[in-house]
N, C-alpha and C positions, 0 to 999 in steps of 0.2 A: 201816157194818155194825151191825146190831142186836146188842145185848148182852143176854143173858138172865140176869137176876139169880137167884140161888138163892132159893127160896121162904122166906118167914118161917116161924119155928118153929110159929106157930099154924095153918099150913096143914095140914089133915088128910092124912095119907099112908096109903092103904089097906094093910092087912096083906097080906104076900106069900102067894101060894099059894091065895087064896080066889077061886075061879072066879066066883062070883056078884058079888063086889065088883069084880073085874076087868072084868066085863061092864058093870056100872053105871058104872065109871070110863070105859070106852070110849065108852059112850053119851053121857055128860056131855061128854067131850072132843070128840066129833063134833058136839055141839050148841053148841060154842064157849063152854063154861063155863071161865072163866079159872082158877077154883080147881081144876078138873080138870086143866087144863094144868100148873099148878104141881105137882100131885101126880104127874102123868106124868113131868115133868122130874126131880123128886126120886127117883122110883122107878127110872127107866131110865138116868139120866145116868151113873152109875158103870159100867154095862155098856157103853154106847156109847163112853165115854171110854177104857175098857180096850181095846176092839176097835180103836179108832183108834190108840191108842198102840202096840199090838203091830205094826200094819201100817206105821205111819209112822216109829216110832222117834224122834219129836220131840214133846216135851210141849206146846210152844206150838201146833204145827200140829195136834196131836190136840185141843187145847182149841178151836181155831178150827173144826175139823170138827164137834165136838160141838155147838157153838153153831149151826152151819149145819143140822145134822140136826134139832134141835128147832124151829128156825125153819121149816124146810121142812115138818116134820110139822104144825105149827100152821097154816101158810098152805095146806097141801094136805090138811087134815083131811077135806074133802068126798070125797076119793078113798079114804078108809079104808072097807073093806067087811068087817064082822064075820064074814060067812059064809065069807070066804076065809081067815080065820085070826085069832088074837088080836092085840091092839094091840101087844104087846111084839114079836111077830115082824115086824109091819109096820114098826115103828121100826127094828129091827135091819136090815131090808132097805134102808131109807133110809140107815142108817149105812154099810152096805157100798158103796152106790153113791157116796156122798159121799167115802168113803175112796179108792175107785178114781179118782174125779175128781181128788182131791188128789195122788195118786201120778202120774197122767198129767200134771198141771200141772207137777209137780216135774221130771219127765222132759223135758218140753218146754222148761222154763227152762234145764236143763242143756245140752240139744242146741243151743239158740240161742247160748249163750255159747261152747260148744265150736266151733260153726261159725265164729263170729267169730274165735276164737283161731287156728283152723286156717288161715283165710284170711290172717291177719296173718303167720303163720309161713311158709306156702308159698302163693304166689298164682299159680296156673296161669291161662292165658288162658281167656276165655269159650269154652264149647263148646256146640254145638247138642245134644250128647249128655248135657249135664248132667242129673242126676236131678231129678225134679219137686220133691223136698223142698228142693233148693238154692234154687230160686226162691222157695219158700214161706218159707224162712229169711230171705231178703233182704227180703221184704215185711214180715214180722213185726218184723224188727229195725229197719226204717226208722222206725217209730213211736217207738222208744226212742232212736235215734241223735239225733233232732232235739232231744232234751232235754239233751244233753250240752253242756259248755262248748265254745266255738268251735274252739279248736285241737285238742281231742280229737276232736270231731265231724269236722273236716276230715280228720284222719289216718285215722280209722276208715272214713270214706266212701270215700276214695281207695283204701284197701286192700280194702274189702269189695265196692265197686261197680265199681271200675276194675281190680281185680286187680293192683294195684301192690305191689311189695315195699317194705319200709321204706327201703331204699337208693334205690329209684326215687322214692319220695315225697320224700325229702330232696333229691334232684337236681332234681326238678320245682319244689318250693316254695322251695328255698334255705334250708330249715331244717336245722340241724346234725343228723346222723344220731342222735346221742345224745338230742337233744330229741325227735325223731320217736319214738324208742323209748319215751321217758318218757311222751309223750302217749298212745301206744298202750296202754301198761301201765295208766296212770291211767284211760283211757277204758274199757278192758275191766273194770276194777274197779268203776267207777261203773255200767257197763251191767249187770253181774251183780247188783248190789244193787237197781237200779231194776226189773229184770225180776222179781226175787224179791218186791219190795214190791208191784208191780202185781198179782201173782198172789194175794195175800191178799184174801179176800173178807170 
């Protein structure tokens, strides 16, 4: 991920509330002037970070979103249209979209882990009437399961894909039930952290 460093003190930051200066800053930014980008970052970063923090409730996640917002603004500067509104409003619009994306990703991570945990706790047989999101959860989790250590991966796969209870897994594999439970617990713990790590952009 790109990291945007705070601009050096020598970088000129236009005074707030001056329409003419804001318009000039917007023109320079759209023209790929890096000094203008530094000024834009210094000027609107506090607002973007505050908006993200209030919505996400997590300082690190808010900082990540803030970095994503200004990177997206710089890479997508050709899409800025002054006639549609000021640069600040355009950046706030990007911030809102990135924050919504972050919240959606967080929700998705939680649902994936909860789905795995529910399957381990109660493993009903496969049903043709299973909701579509169940199949989707299985597909998305498969990419994470292959990264787990062998015993943990084996236990979670048997529980999640074969709908076996922990007692059934122990009987089939010959692994003591207590060990099966330990592998399941450690596997879910690793799975939760891997999914969370993969979602950070």
